[in-house]
DRENDO-1510 file (C-alpha; in Angstrom, 1 decimal, always signed):
<recs>
REC; n; res; u; v; w
REC; 1; MET; +97.8; +103.9; +117.7 .
REC; 2; ASP; +95.1; +105.3; +115.3 .
REC; 3; LYS; +96.7; +105.3; +111.9 .
REC; 4; ASP; +94.4; +108.1; +110.7 .
REC; 5; ASN; +95.3; +110.5; +113.5 .
REC; 6; ASP; +98.9; +109.7; +114.5 .
REC; 7; THR; +100.6; +112.2; +112.1 .
REC; 8; ASN; +103.1; +113.9; +114.3 .
REC; 9; TYR; +106.1; +113.2; +112.1 .
REC; 10; SER; +108.1; +115.4; +109.7 .
REC; 11; TYR; +110.8; +114.6; +107.2 .
REC; 12; LYS; +114.4; +115.2; +108.4 .
REC; 13; GLY; +116.8; +113.9; +105.7 .
REC; 14; THR; +119.5; +112.8; +108.2 .
REC; 15; GLY; +122.6; +111.3; +106.6 .
REC; 16; LEU; +122.3; +113.0; +103.2 .
REC; 17; SER; +124.2; +115.8; +101.6 .
REC; 18; SER; +122.3; +119.1; +101.2 .
REC; 19; ILE; +121.6; +118.4; +97.5 .
REC; 20; GLU; +120.5; +114.8; +98.2 .
REC; 21; LYS; +118.4; +116.0; +101.1 .
REC; 22; ARG; +116.5; +118.4; +98.8 .
REC; 23; TRP; +116.0; +115.6; +96.3 .
REC; 24; ALA; +114.8; +113.2; +98.9 .
REC; 25; GLY; +112.5; +115.7; +100.5 .
REC; 26; LYS; +110.8; +116.3; +97.2 .
REC; 27; ARG; +110.6; +112.6; +96.7 .
REC; 28; TYR; +109.1; +112.1; +100.2 .
REC; 29; LYS; +106.3; +114.7; +99.3 .
REC; 30; GLU; +105.6; +113.0; +96.0 .
REC; 31; TYR; +104.9; +109.7; +97.8 .
REC; 32; GLN; +102.6; +111.4; +100.3 .
REC; 33; ASP; +100.7; +113.1; +97.5 .
REC; 34; ASN; +100.2; +109.9; +95.6 .
REC; 35; TYR; +99.7; +107.3; +98.4 .
REC; 36; TYR; +97.9; +107.1; +101.7 .
REC; 37; ILE; +100.9; +107.2; +104.1 .
REC; 38; ASN; +99.7; +108.8; +107.3 .
REC; 39; SER; +100.8; +106.9; +110.4 .
REC; 40; PHE; +103.9; +107.8; +112.4 .
REC; 41; SER; +105.6; +104.5; +111.7 .
REC; 42; ASP; +104.8; +104.5; +108.0 .
REC; 43; ARG; +106.2; +108.0; +107.7 .
REC; 44; GLN; +109.4; +106.8; +109.4 .
REC; 45; LEU; +109.6; +103.9; +106.9 .
REC; 46; LEU; +109.0; +106.4; +104.0 .
REC; 47; GLU; +111.9; +108.5; +105.1 .
REC; 48; GLU; +114.1; +105.3; +105.1 .
REC; 49; LEU; +112.8; +104.5; +101.6 .
REC; 50; VAL; +113.8; +107.9; +100.2 .
REC; 51; PHE; +117.1; +107.7; +102.0 .
REC; 52; PHE; +117.9; +104.5; +100.2 .
REC; 53; GLU; +116.6; +105.9; +96.9 .
REC; 54; ALA; +119.0; +108.9; +97.3 .
REC; 55; LEU; +121.8; +106.4; +98.0 .
REC; 56; GLN; +120.9; +104.6; +94.8 .
REC; 57; GLU; +121.2; +107.9; +92.8 .
REC; 58; ARG; +124.6; +108.4; +94.5 .
REC; 59; TYR; +125.7; +104.9; +93.4 .
REC; 60; LYS; +124.6; +105.7; +89.8 .
REC; 61; LYS; +126.5; +109.0; +89.7 .
REC; 62; THR; +129.6; +107.2; +91.0 .
REC; 63; ALA; +129.3; +104.6; +88.3 .
REC; 64; GLU; +128.8; +107.3; +85.7 .
REC; 65; LYS; +132.0; +109.1; +86.8 .
REC; 66; ILE; +134.0; +105.8; +86.7 .
REC; 67; LEU; +132.8; +105.0; +83.1 .
REC; 68; LYS; +133.5; +108.6; +82.0 .
REC; 69; ALA; +137.0; +108.4; +83.5 .
REC; 70; GLU; +137.6; +105.2; +81.5 .
REC; 71; GLU; +136.4; +106.8; +78.3 .
REC; 72; THR; +138.8; +109.7; +78.7 .
REC; 73; ALA; +141.8; +107.7; +79.9 .
REC; 74; SER; +144.9; +108.1; +77.7 .
REC; 75; ASP; +147.0; +105.0; +78.8 .
REC; 76; GLY; +146.0; +103.2; +75.6 .
REC; 77; LYS; +144.4; +100.3; +77.4 .
REC; 78; LYS; +141.1; +98.9; +76.2 .
REC; 79; LYS; +138.3; +99.5; +78.7 .
REC; 80; ASP; +135.5; +97.0; +79.3 .
REC; 81; GLY; +132.9; +99.5; +80.3 .
REC; 82; VAL; +131.9; +97.5; +83.4 .
REC; 83; ILE; +131.6; +99.2; +86.8 .
REC; 84; PRO; +133.6; +97.7; +89.7 .
REC; 85; SER; +132.1; +94.6; +91.4 .
REC; 86; TYR; +132.1; +96.3; +94.8 .
REC; 87; LEU; +129.9; +99.1; +93.3 .
REC; 88; ALA; +127.6; +96.7; +91.5 .
REC; 89; LYS; +127.2; +94.7; +94.8 .
REC; 90; GLY; +126.4; +97.9; +96.7 .
REC; 91; MET; +123.7; +98.9; +94.2 .
REC; 92; THR; +122.2; +95.5; +94.3 .
REC; 93; GLU; +122.0; +95.4; +98.1 .
REC; 94; ASN; +120.6; +98.9; +98.2 .
REC; 95; LEU; +118.0; +98.0; +95.6 .
REC; 96; LYS; +116.8; +95.1; +97.8 .
REC; 97; GLN; +116.3; +97.5; +100.7 .
REC; 98; ILE; +114.3; +99.8; +98.4 .
REC; 99; ILE; +112.0; +96.9; +97.2 .
REC; 100; ASP; +111.6; +95.6; +100.8 .
REC; 101; LEU; +110.5; +99.1; +102.1 .
REC; 102; LYS; +108.1; +99.6; +99.2 .
REC; 103; GLU; +106.5; +96.2; +99.9 .
REC; 104; ARG; +106.1; +97.1; +103.6 .
REC; 105; LEU; +104.5; +100.4; +102.6 .
REC; 106; GLY; +102.3; +98.8; +100.0 .
REC; 107; LEU; +103.7; +100.9; +97.1 .
REC; 108; LEU; +104.5; +98.3; +94.5 .
REC; 109; ASN; +101.0; +98.0; +93.1 .
REC; 110; LYS; +100.2; +101.6; +92.1 .
REC; 111; GLU; +97.4; +100.5; +89.6 .
REC; 112; GLU; +94.5; +99.7; +91.8 .
REC; 113; THR; +92.0; +97.3; +90.2 .
REC; 114; ASP; +89.7; +96.7; +93.1 .
REC; 115; GLU; +87.0; +99.4; +93.0 .
REC; 116; LEU; +86.1; +99.1; +96.6 .
REC; 117; LYS; +89.7; +99.6; +97.8 .
REC; 118; THR; +90.0; +102.6; +95.5 .
REC; 119; GLU; +86.9; +104.2; +97.1 .
REC; 120; VAL; +88.1; +103.4; +100.7 .
REC; 121; GLN; +91.4; +105.0; +99.8 .
REC; 122; ARG; +89.7; +108.1; +98.5 .
REC; 123; LYS; +87.7; +108.3; +101.7 .
REC; 124; LYS; +90.9; +108.2; +103.8 .
REC; 125; LYS; +92.4; +111.0; +101.6 .
REC; 126; PHE; +89.3; +113.1; +102.0 .
REC; 127; LYS; +89.3; +112.6; +105.7 .
REC; 128; LYS; +93.0; +113.6; +105.9 .
REC; 129; TRP; +92.3; +116.6; +103.7 .
REC; 130; LEU; +89.5; +117.8; +105.9 .
REC; 131; ALA; +91.7; +117.5; +109.0 .
REC; 132; GLU; +94.4; +119.6; +107.3 .
REC; 133; ASN; +92.0; +122.2; +105.9 .
REC; 134; GLN; +90.3; +123.8; +108.9 .
REC; 135; ALA; +88.8; +126.5; +106.7 .
REC; 136; VAL; +86.1; +123.9; +105.8 .
REC; 137; ARG; +83.1; +123.3; +108.0 .
REC; 138; GLU; +80.1; +121.1; +107.7 .
REC; 139; THR; +76.6; +121.9; +109.0 .
REC; 140; LYS; +72.9; +121.6; +108.3 .
REC; 141; CYS; +71.1; +123.9; +105.8 .
REC; 142; PRO; +68.7; +126.0; +107.9 .
REC; 143; HIS; +66.1; +125.7; +105.2 .
REC; 144; CYS; +66.1; +122.1; +104.0 .
REC; 145; SER; +68.1; +120.5; +106.8 .
REC; 146; ARG; +70.4; +118.7; +104.4 .
REC; 147; MET; +74.2; +118.5; +105.2 .
REC; 148; ILE; +76.4; +121.1; +103.4 .
REC; 149; LEU; +80.1; +122.1; +103.4 .
REC; 150; LEU; +81.2; +125.6; +104.2 .
REC; 151; ARG; +84.4; +126.5; +102.3 .
REC; 152; ILE; +86.0; +129.8; +103.3 .
REC; 153; ARG; +86.9; +132.3; +100.6 .
REC; 154; ALA; +88.8; +135.5; +100.9 .
REC; 155; ASP; +85.6; +137.5; +101.6 .
REC; 156; LYS; +83.0; +135.0; +102.8 .
REC; 157; TYR; +82.1; +131.3; +103.2 .
REC; 158; ASP; +81.0; +129.4; +100.1 .
REC; 159; ALA; +78.3; +126.8; +100.9 .
REC; 160; THR; +78.1; +123.7; +98.8 .
REC; 161; ARG; +76.3; +120.4; +99.1 .
REC; 162; HIS; +78.0; +117.9; +101.3 .
REC; 163; PRO; +79.4; +115.0; +99.2 .
REC; 164; TYR; +79.1; +112.3; +101.9 .
REC; 165; PHE; +75.4; +112.9; +102.9 .
REC; 166; MET; +72.1; +112.2; +101.4 .
REC; 167; ASP; +69.3; +114.3; +103.0 .
REC; 168; ARG; +70.6; +114.3; +106.6 .
REC; 169; TYR; +72.2; +110.8; +106.6 .
REC; 170; PHE; +75.8; +109.7; +106.1 .
REC; 171; PHE; +75.8; +108.3; +102.6 .
REC; 172; ASN; +78.4; +107.6; +99.9 .
REC; 173; LYS; +76.8; +107.4; +96.4 .
REC; 174; PRO; +79.8; +105.8; +94.6 .
REC; 175; LEU; +79.9; +103.0; +97.1 .
REC; 176; TRP; +76.1; +102.4; +96.9 .
REC; 177; ARG; +76.5; +102.2; +93.1 .
REC; 178; LEU; +79.1; +99.5; +93.6 .
REC; 179; TYR; +76.7; +97.6; +95.9 .
REC; 180; LEU; +73.6; +98.1; +93.7 .
REC; 181; GLY; +75.6; +97.0; +90.7 .
REC; 182; GLY; +76.7; +93.8; +92.4 .
REC; 183; VAL; +80.4; +94.7; +92.5 .
REC; 184; ILE; +80.5; +94.5; +96.3 .
REC; 185; ASP; +78.1; +92.7; +98.8 .
REC; 186; ARG; +76.1; +94.3; +101.6 .
REC; 187; LEU; +78.7; +93.5; +104.3 .
REC; 188; GLN; +81.5; +95.1; +102.2 .
REC; 189; LEU; +79.4; +98.2; +101.8 .
REC; 190; ALA; +78.9; +98.4; +105.6 .
REC; 191; LYS; +82.6; +97.9; +106.3 .
REC; 192; SER; +83.6; +100.5; +103.8 .
REC; 193; LEU; +81.2; +103.0; +105.4 .
REC; 194; LEU; +81.6; +102.2; +109.1 .
REC; 195; GLY; +85.0; +100.5; +109.3 .
REC; 196; GLU; +86.6; +97.1; +109.0 .
REC; 197; GLN; +85.5; +96.1; +112.5 .
REC; 198; THR; +81.8; +96.2; +111.4 .
REC; 199; THR; +80.1; +92.8; +111.2 .
REC; 200; LEU; +76.5; +93.9; +110.9 .
REC; 201; THR; +74.5; +95.6; +108.2 .
REC; 202; ASP; +71.8; +97.1; +110.5 .
REC; 203; TYR; +72.9; +100.6; +109.6 .
REC; 204; LEU; +72.2; +99.9; +105.9 .
REC; 205; ASP; +68.7; +98.6; +106.7 .
REC; 206; TRP; +68.0; +101.8; +108.7 .
REC; 207; ILE; +69.3; +104.1; +106.0 .
REC; 208; GLU; +67.2; +102.4; +103.3 .
REC; 209; LYS; +64.1; +102.7; +105.5 .
REC; 210; GLU; +64.8; +106.4; +106.2 .
REC; 211; LEU; +65.4; +107.2; +102.6 .
REC; 212; GLU; +62.7; +105.0; +101.0 .
REC; 213; ASN; +60.7; +108.1; +100.0 .
REC; 214; ASN; +63.7; +110.2; +99.1 .
REC; 215; PRO; +63.6; +111.1; +95.3 .
REC; 216; GLU; +67.3; +111.0; +94.9 .
REC; 217; PHE; +67.6; +107.6; +96.6 .
REC; 218; LYS; +64.8; +106.2; +94.5 .
REC; 219; LYS; +66.4; +107.5; +91.3 .
REC; 220; LEU; +69.7; +105.8; +92.3 .
REC; 221; LYS; +68.0; +102.5; +92.8 .
REC; 222; GLN; +66.2; +102.8; +89.5 .
REC; 223; GLU; +69.5; +103.0; +87.7 .
REC; 224; PHE; +70.0; +99.4; +88.6 .
REC; 225; GLY; +66.4; +98.2; +88.3 .
REC; 226; LYS; +65.9; +98.0; +92.1 .
</recs>
């Protein structure tokens, strides 16, 4: 299935109390807002993750109640302040499930140090945002033929320059800066623009030829002494 388009899944919260369900639903949305989790199967895994996280909160509250009960006990016995072994074991096993699901969803390394992966992730989020915001359209300017975005307002459309075109050609300036600066090579640039299956850079050769007299493209190359 196409990971970018297979989005027909909604959070259910089965197996949780009403309070836990609200907490887990909010947690589910936070993950979606901060990570690219868009396929049907990944959304299922995400629901499993927030379910186990809700259970972990339940374990913690149970442990807190036990410790408070010990503190207020009046039998004169000295309390050790240690939660029961069965509860500690349950928390440990539950935490393993949480870590495993986070690894499978790729959530453990939130700080992204690879600039190329960051830009690809940003493209995916932008694509998803466009699909979910149909009040936005793209078209050519009737005067200069450049690509522009049409964003609807309450009274009219607001036309702005398209962020992923230069002149009339599909173009991503941040990615080209990475390439011209030597951060990524030519094939990586092609893959990030056209998809991981790409093995040729012919598109880049064509774009450079088409834009060789474009002032904006010339200025971009001059930034890196090209």
